[in-house]
TIMI-279762 format. One record per residue (C-alpha): residue number from 1; z, y, x. Coordinates in nm, 4 decimals, decimal comma. Each point is the difference from the previous one (the first is absolute). Example, Ala and Ser with C-alpha at 12.3 -4.5 7.8 and 13.67 -1.06 7.14 Angstrom:
<sites>
   pos         up      north       east
     1     0,7800    -0,4500     1,2300
     2    -0,0660     0,3440     0,1370
</sites>
This chain:
<sites>
   pos         up      north       east
     1     2,7917     8,2950    -9,9775
     2    -0,2676    -0,0025    -0,2676
     3    -0,0152    -0,3398    -0,1650
     4    -0,3582    -0,0330    -0,1110
     5    -0,0556    -0,1772    -0,3281
     6    -0,3076    -0,2195     0,0494
     7    -0,2764    -0,0305    -0,2596
     8     0,0409    -0,2808    -0,2482
     9    -0,1182    -0,3489     0,0896
    10    -0,2732     0,0319    -0,2626
    11    -0,1308     0,3256     0,1506
    12    -0,0042    -0,1450     0,3523
    13    -0,1720    -0,3192    -0,1122
    14    -0,2685     0,2040    -0,1772
    15    -0,0472     0,2267     0,3028
    16    -0,0252    -0,2920     0,2415
    17    -0,2449    -0,1694    -0,2321
    18    -0,2173     0,3133    -0,0031
    19     0,0012     0,0000     0,3815
    20    -0,0598    -0,3732     0,0264
    21     0,3337    -0,0590     0,1744
    22     0,2067    -0,3160    -0,0210
    23     0,3104    -0,0987     0,1932
    24    -0,2124    -0,2294     0,2159
    25    -0,2752     0,2522     0,0757
    26     0,2533     0,2739     0,0748
    27     0,1839    -0,2196     0,2489
    28    -0,3282    -0,1052     0,1618
    29    -0,1396     0,3522     0,0261
    30     0,3242     0,1454     0,1372
    31    -0,0122    -0,2661     0,2721
    32    -0,3607     0,1005     0,0704
    33     0,1003     0,3661     0,0330
    34     0,2902    -0,0879     0,2273
    35    -0,2288    -0,2059     0,2239
    36    -0,2557     0,2815     0,0053
    37     0,2674     0,2558     0,0967
    38     0,1156    -0,2204     0,2873
    39    -0,3552    -0,0096     0,1379
    40    -0,0451     0,3784    -0,0024
    41     0,1154     0,1226     0,3441
    42     0,0723     0,3525    -0,1258
    43     0,1964    -0,0912    -0,3153
    44     0,3648    -0,1113    -0,0278
    45     0,0496    -0,3735    -0,0475
    46     0,3478     0,0102    -0,1581
    47    -0,0830     0,1250    -0,3500
    48     0,1985    -0,1852    -0,2683
    49    -0,1690    -0,2090    -0,2679
    50     0,1269     0,2193    -0,2848
    51    -0,1813     0,3036     0,1407
    52    -0,3208    -0,1967     0,0538
    53     0,0262    -0,1287    -0,3558
    54     0,0198     0,3530    -0,1402
    55    -0,2970     0,1126     0,2097
    56    -0,2058    -0,2862    -0,1403
    57     0,1026     0,0687    -0,3596
    58    -0,0591     0,3758     0,0277
    59    -0,3383    -0,0791     0,1567
    60    -0,0903    -0,1776    -0,3255
    61     0,0166    -0,3398     0,1696
    62    -0,2710     0,0868     0,2533
    63     0,0728    -0,1309     0,3497
    64    -0,2505     0,2357     0,1625
    65     0,1420     0,3035    -0,1808
    66     0,3529    -0,1067     0,0932
    67    -0,1003    -0,0306     0,3675
    68    -0,1503     0,3479    -0,0066
    69     0,3106     0,1419    -0,1675
    70     0,2323    -0,1677     0,2504
    71    -0,1996     0,1391     0,2915
    72     0,0024     0,3462    -0,1579
    73     0,3733    -0,0160    -0,0752
    74     0,1154    -0,0995     0,3479
    75    -0,2510     0,2302     0,1684
    76     0,1412     0,2956    -0,1907
    77     0,3473    -0,0883     0,1242
    78    -0,1268     0,0386     0,3556
    79    -0,2303     0,2980    -0,0413
    80     0,2020     0,2189    -0,2401
    81     0,3481     0,0064     0,1556
    82     0,1030     0,3111    -0,1947
    83    -0,0160    -0,1996    -0,3210
    84     0,0891    -0,3531     0,1079
    85     0,2473     0,0426     0,2869
    86     0,3499     0,1539     0,0107
    87     0,0693    -0,0925    -0,3608
    88     0,3767    -0,0248     0,0199
    89     0,1326     0,0595    -0,3553
    90     0,3071     0,1661     0,1537
    91    -0,2088     0,2519     0,1943
    92     0,0823     0,3527    -0,1273
    93    -0,3622     0,0729    -0,0950
    94    -0,0270    -0,3190    -0,2083
    95     0,3403     0,0488    -0,1600
    96    -0,0893     0,3611    -0,0825
    97    -0,3311    -0,0774    -0,1687
    98     0,1635    -0,2788    -0,2029
    99     0,2218     0,2690    -0,1520
   100    -0,2835     0,2488    -0,0462
   101    -0,3059    -0,1988    -0,1166
   102     0,0354    -0,3731    -0,0532
   103    -0,2015    -0,2987    -0,1183
   104     0,2109    -0,1551    -0,2765
   105    -0,1051    -0,3564    -0,0724
   106     0,0664    -0,1322    -0,3485
   107     0,1572    -0,3482     0,0215
   108    -0,1720    -0,1316    -0,3142
   109    -0,3725    -0,0746    -0,0065
   110    -0,2366     0,0910    -0,2815
   111    -0,1107    -0,2722    -0,2429
   112    -0,3158    -0,0297     0,2138
   113     0,2102    -0,0734     0,3094
   114    -0,0448     0,3391     0,1700
   115     0,2679     0,1846     0,2003
   116     0,0701     0,3661    -0,0871
   117     0,1087     0,2587     0,2580
   118     0,0963     0,3560    -0,0921
   119    -0,0466     0,2627     0,2713
   120     0,2208     0,2993    -0,0730
   121     0,1259     0,3149     0,1710
   122     0,3790     0,0158    -0,0335
   123     0,0709     0,3082     0,2108
   124    -0,2281     0,3025    -0,0314
   125     0,1126     0,1581     0,3297
   126    -0,3251     0,0406     0,1953
   127     0,1918     0,0078     0,3274
   128     0,0892    -0,3657    -0,0537
   129    -0,3443    -0,1144    -0,1158
   130    -0,2166    -0,1803     0,2571
   131    -0,3280    -0,1379    -0,1357
   132    -0,0503    -0,2345     0,2972
   133     0,3512    -0,1442    -0,0326
   134    -0,0687    -0,0410    -0,3716
   135    -0,3104    -0,2075     0,0725
   136     0,1846    -0,1962     0,2668
   137     0,2858    -0,1072    -0,2255
   138    -0,2486    -0,1039    -0,2678
   139    -0,1710    -0,2282     0,2499
   140     0,3434    -0,1340     0,0930
   141     0,0759    -0,0871    -0,3614
   142    -0,3224    -0,1939    -0,0525
   143     0,0187    -0,1579     0,3448
   144     0,3583    -0,1238    -0,0215
   145    -0,0435    -0,1632    -0,3378
   146    -0,3400    -0,1549     0,0683
   147     0,1221    -0,3518     0,0690
   148     0,2594    -0,0222    -0,2783
   149    -0,1452     0,2026    -0,2871
   150    -0,2003    -0,2241    -0,2278
   151    -0,2240     0,2178    -0,2140
   152    -0,3642     0,0289    -0,1012
   153    -0,0777     0,3643     0,0750
   154     0,1825     0,3318     0,0374
   155     0,0189     0,2898    -0,2451
   156     0,1024     0,3372     0,1440
   157     0,1521     0,2865    -0,1996
   158     0,0007     0,3410     0,1700
   159     0,2663     0,2267    -0,1499
   160    -0,0567     0,3604     0,1100
   161     0,2790     0,1544    -0,2061
   162     0,1497     0,2924     0,1922
   163    -0,2687    -0,0070     0,2686
   164    -0,1167     0,3427     0,1138
   165    -0,3104     0,1582     0,1484
   166     0,1626    -0,0572     0,3384
   167     0,0067    -0,3747    -0,0650
   168    -0,3607     0,0076    -0,1180
   169    -0,1065     0,1782     0,3195
   170     0,1173    -0,2996     0,2042
   171    -0,2675    -0,2189    -0,1606
   172    -0,2903     0,1080     0,2194
   173    -0,3255    -0,1937    -0,0190
   174     0,0529    -0,1682     0,3424
   175     0,3480    -0,1120    -0,1085
   176    -0,1277    -0,1335    -0,3324
   177    -0,2861    -0,1850     0,1691
   178     0,2267    -0,1626     0,2545
   179     0,2655    -0,0929    -0,2575
   180    -0,2596    -0,1660    -0,2224
   181    -0,1420    -0,1895     0,2960
   182     0,3428    -0,1253     0,1042
   183     0,1099    -0,1108    -0,3461
   184    -0,3326    -0,1379    -0,1192
   185    -0,1642    -0,1344     0,3169
   186     0,2819    -0,0924     0,2389
   187     0,2508    -0,1579    -0,2372
   188    -0,1176    -0,3059    -0,1924
   189     0,1486     0,0823    -0,3408
   190    -0,2333     0,0772    -0,2889
   191     0,0464     0,2841    -0,2494
   192    -0,0478    -0,0226    -0,3756
   193     0,0357     0,3719    -0,0694
   194     0,1371     0,3423     0,0936
   195     0,1828     0,2155    -0,2547
   196     0,1004     0,3651     0,0342
   197     0,2800     0,1496    -0,2106
   198     0,1704     0,3403    -0,0149
   199    -0,2654     0,1581     0,2201
   200    -0,0277     0,3815     0,0194
   201    -0,3547     0,1290    -0,0517
   202    -0,0526     0,0623     0,3718
   203     0,0353    -0,3727     0,0712
   204    -0,3111    -0,0730    -0,2049
   205    -0,2213     0,0946     0,2947
   206     0,1863    -0,2516     0,2189
   207    -0,0538    -0,2713    -0,2601
   208    -0,3706     0,0861    -0,0162
   209    -0,0293    -0,0146     0,3804
   210     0,1636    -0,3437     0,0010
   211    -0,2331    -0,1257    -0,2721
   212    -0,2978     0,1248     0,1986
   213     0,1129    -0,1962     0,3059
   214     0,0541    -0,3262    -0,1895
   215    -0,2721    -0,2472    -0,0800
   216    -0,1297     0,0128    -0,3578
   217     0,2082    -0,2969    -0,1101
   218     0,3301     0,1482     0,1194
   219    -0,0831     0,3568    -0,1058
   220    -0,0255    -0,1261    -0,3582
   221     0,3584    -0,1259     0,0323
   222     0,1482     0,3475     0,0569
   223     0,1686     0,1432    -0,3112
   224     0,1756     0,3340    -0,0555
   225     0,2605    -0,0017    -0,2774
   226     0,1659     0,3404     0,0289
   227     0,3489    -0,0108    -0,1492
   228    -0,0961    -0,2372    -0,2809
   229     0,1416    -0,3391     0,0898
   230    -0,1397    -0,1661    -0,3111
   231    -0,3426    -0,0205     0,1626
   232     0,1611    -0,1497     0,3131
   233     0,1502    -0,2726    -0,2191
   234    -0,3519    -0,1079    -0,0926
   235    -0,0336    -0,1264     0,3576
   236     0,3597    -0,0812     0,0997
   237     0,2385    -0,1606    -0,2475
   238     0,3294     0,1779    -0,0700
   239     0,2166    -0,2901     0,1175
   240    -0,1301     0,0518     0,3565
   241     0,0681     0,3748     0,0197
   242     0,3330     0,1825     0,0500
   243     0,1253     0,2229    -0,2864
   244    -0,1323     0,3237     0,1583
   245    -0,3504    -0,1244    -0,0862
   246     0,0803    -0,1113    -0,3530
   247     0,0763    -0,3477     0,1265
   248     0,2750    -0,2455    -0,0849
   249     0,0724    -0,1465     0,3436
   250     0,3709     0,0240     0,0753
   251    -0,0198     0,1823     0,3375
   252    -0,0716     0,3739     0,0229
   253    -0,2608     0,1426     0,2358
   254     0,2784     0,1196     0,2313
   255     0,1525    -0,3477     0,0055
   256    -0,3414    -0,1442     0,0835
   257    -0,0327     0,2530     0,2835
   258     0,3316    -0,1118     0,1504
   259    -0,0915    -0,3669    -0,0440
   260    -0,3373     0,0537     0,1664
   261     0,1485     0,1681     0,3050
   262     0,2786    -0,2566     0,0322
   263    -0,2587    -0,2774    -0,0085
   264    -0,1569     0,1573     0,3112
   265     0,3384     0,0330     0,1722
   266     0,0752    -0,3667    -0,0634
   267    -0,3310    -0,0852     0,1690
   268     0,0736     0,2182     0,3023
   269    -0,0099    -0,2900     0,2477
   270    -0,3379    -0,1056    -0,1381
   271    -0,1425     0,3503     0,0476
   272     0,1283     0,0177     0,3555
   273    -0,1592    -0,3369     0,0790
   274    -0,3324     0,1047    -0,1507
   275    -0,0543     0,2520     0,2819
   276    -0,0949    -0,2986     0,2152
   277    -0,2306    -0,1692    -0,2517
   278    -0,3455     0,1543     0,0196
   279    -0,3408    -0,0580     0,1545
   280    -0,0560     0,0205     0,3730
   281    -0,3227     0,1963     0,0266
   282    -0,0358    -0,0819     0,3698
   283    -0,0479    -0,3636    -0,1019
   284    -0,2480     0,0608    -0,2823
   285    -0,3080    -0,2122     0,0823
   286    -0,2679     0,2618    -0,0631
   287     0,2164     0,3152    -0,0068
   288    -0,1494     0,0885    -0,3368
   289     0,2482     0,0574    -0,2790
   290    -0,0597    -0,2485    -0,2779
   291     0,0470     0,1058    -0,3601
   292     0,1402     0,3435     0,0759
   293    -0,1471     0,3431     0,0572
   294    -0,0181     0,0992     0,3657
   295     0,1752     0,3222    -0,0944
   296     0,3225    -0,1941    -0,0489
   297     0,0382    -0,0111     0,3760
   298     0,2425     0,2545     0,1383
   299     0,2623     0,2173    -0,1594
   300     0,0174     0,0403    -0,3760
   301     0,1750     0,3299     0,0524
   302    -0,2870     0,1328     0,2121
   303    -0,2595    -0,1069    -0,2528
   304     0,1956     0,1392    -0,2934
   305     0,0371     0,3518     0,1304
   306    -0,3406     0,0497     0,1657
</sites>
């Protein structure tokens, strides 16, 4: 299992101070969220305090934003079964994609308290590559570690080394749109930046499409570094990165891949239980989805390929 190294006490104290959070206010507001959840007939009432705490923090200490995010999160679990149900880490499709294209989380945070994840293709065999399974396992990684991972924001490194035109063809505009919506709108985590390394020239169009679909603030946080890792080090310190990226962290990218997948396997019971924890749309008071695009209803697979 990945043992996350939390940010330093000084970093957390500074971050909480910026958000106006104290131990007392956090405890009070988590209790308020829990009470609010219990009064919503369509939402689950057995969400643990640690998860509610992270929703509040990632919502920048806004109760109203946290409520909207919680509604969105549990609604997506009900309305997008292709992405949020049947997430057994031992399922052949999940096990396969973990060997082919995996989200490798770096255990050490940056000096700013951000968590770094490297998304890399390990097997270039197109017959094994499934873009939807790739998105699904990424959601699993962020979802499973939500309650326990104490970090400020997330930094994502996309490593396209060895990726072919066939891989690029899988990134259709509908798929990109839906992936961005799931990662940025459904999950509560915030993102400090997106970095692309080792990208063939034909991936530049994909990067430009993604930037065009992001809001102006996030689009300015997309950086392409080519094969020059020295520019990447301007944003992510070497002690966080594995040696393949000019870093000094002790684990290799392959070791991080194995650790990431094993962390999902060790949470298998949790994933199986999560199938039952979602909104009940039949009980929603006004039958209008709150905080989430109506298009999220139905099958992700259907939307992605239309």
